C-alpha positions in Angstrom: -46.2 67.3 -28.1 -49.2 67.3 -30.6 -52.7 66.3 -30.0 -55.3 66.8 -31.8 -58.6 67.4 -30.0 -62.2 67.2 -30.5 -62.5 70.1 -27.8 -60.9 73.7 -29.2 -57.2 74.1 -28.7 -57.2 75.7 -25.6 -57.5 72.4 -24.2 -54.2 70.9 -25.5 -51.7 73.5 -24.6 -52.9 72.4 -20.8 -51.7 68.5 -22.3 -48.4 69.3 -22.6 -45.0 67.2 -21.6 -48.7 64.4 -21.4 -48.0 62.0 -23.9 -45.0 59.8 -22.5 -46.8 59.1 -19.9 -49.9 58.1 -22.0 -47.9 55.9 -23.8 -46.1 54.3 -20.7 -49.4 54.4 -19.5 -50.7 52.0 -22.5 -48.0 49.7 -22.8 -48.0 49.1 -18.6 -51.5 48.6 -19.5 -52.2 46.3 -23.2 -48.0 44.3 -22.8 -46.2 45.2 -26.6 -48.0 47.1 -28.6 -46.9 49.1 -32.4 -47.8 52.9 -32.8 -51.2 52.7 -34.7 -52.3 50.7 -31.6 -51.2 53.0 -29.6 -52.0 55.6 -31.1 -56.2 54.0 -31.1 -56.1 52.4 -27.9 -55.7 56.5 -26.5 -57.6 57.9 -28.8 -60.8 55.0 -28.1 -59.9 55.0 -23.8 -60.0 58.5 -23.7 -63.4 58.1 -25.8 -62.3 59.9 -28.7 -60.6 63.3 -26.4 -57.4 62.8 -27.1 -55.7 61.6 -30.8 -51.7 60.8 -31.1 -50.8 62.4 -34.1 -48.3 60.9 -35.8 -45.3 62.7 -36.0 -46.1 63.3 -31.8 -46.2 59.9 -31.3 -43.0 58.2 -33.2 -40.7 61.3 -31.9 -41.9 60.3 -28.4 -41.6 56.6 -28.4 -37.9 57.2 -30.4 -37.5 59.2 -27.3 -38.5 56.8 -24.5 -36.5 54.1 -26.6 -33.0 56.6 -26.3 -33.7 56.7 -22.7 -33.9 52.7 -21.8 -37.8 52.9 -20.8 -38.8 50.9 -23.9 -37.7 47.9 -26.5 -38.5 48.1 -30.0 -38.5 45.2 -32.7 -39.7 44.7 -36.3 -42.8 42.5 -36.9 -45.8 42.2 -39.1 -49.2 43.6 -38.1 -52.2 42.1 -39.0 -52.8 43.5 -42.1 -48.9 42.0 -43.2 -46.8 44.3 -43.1 -44.6 45.5 -41.3 -44.6 47.2 -37.7 -42.5 48.2 -34.9 -43.5 46.5 -31.8 -42.8 48.1 -28.5 -43.2 47.1 -24.7 -42.4 48.9 -22.0 -38.9 47.4 -20.0 -38.2 48.3 -16.0 -36.7 51.1 -15.9 -39.8 52.5 -17.7 -42.1 51.3 -15.6 -40.0 53.2 -12.7 -40.3 56.3 -14.7 -44.5 55.8 -15.4 -45.0 55.4 -11.3 -42.7 58.9 -10.7 -44.9 60.3 -13.6 -48.2 59.2 -12.1 -48.1 60.2 -9.1 -46.3 63.3 -9.6 -50.3 63.5 -12.6 -52.3 62.8 -9.5 -50.8 65.0 -7.5 -51.8 67.4 -9.9 -54.4 66.4 -10.5 -55.3 66.4 -6.7 -54.5 70.3 -6.3 -56.1 71.6 -9.1 -59.2 69.4 -8.2 -58.9 71.6 -4.9 -58.6 74.8 -6.5 -61.8 73.7 -8.6 -63.8 72.3 -6.0 -65.1 75.4 -3.5 -65.5 73.5 0.4 -66.2 75.4 3.8 -63.0 76.4 4.5 -62.3 78.1 1.7 -61.0 81.6 1.8 
């Protein structure tokens, strides 16, 4: 995954492997979207911290489609140009639930390490 970040490049390495989670979550929140809107939503909701490059997004969408997690169909964007629209399948929702659960456990574990407590050795 290649995320263009406004932060130093070292931060982007931490996010390796999260693009599928971000795309699946975006589609679960917004329904049917085309790729450009998915990328814009991730950038906006992350307050411009995460910027998904086209070179990473479209291969990820294609991979998710091959795994039957999303389905696509051609339509027209507001600009009038043809665009491929994606929506989450039920298998994608199940994968999202699993990935989100693992991600939250990881975040909780990291928080335990970063936040000292009285019972920390």
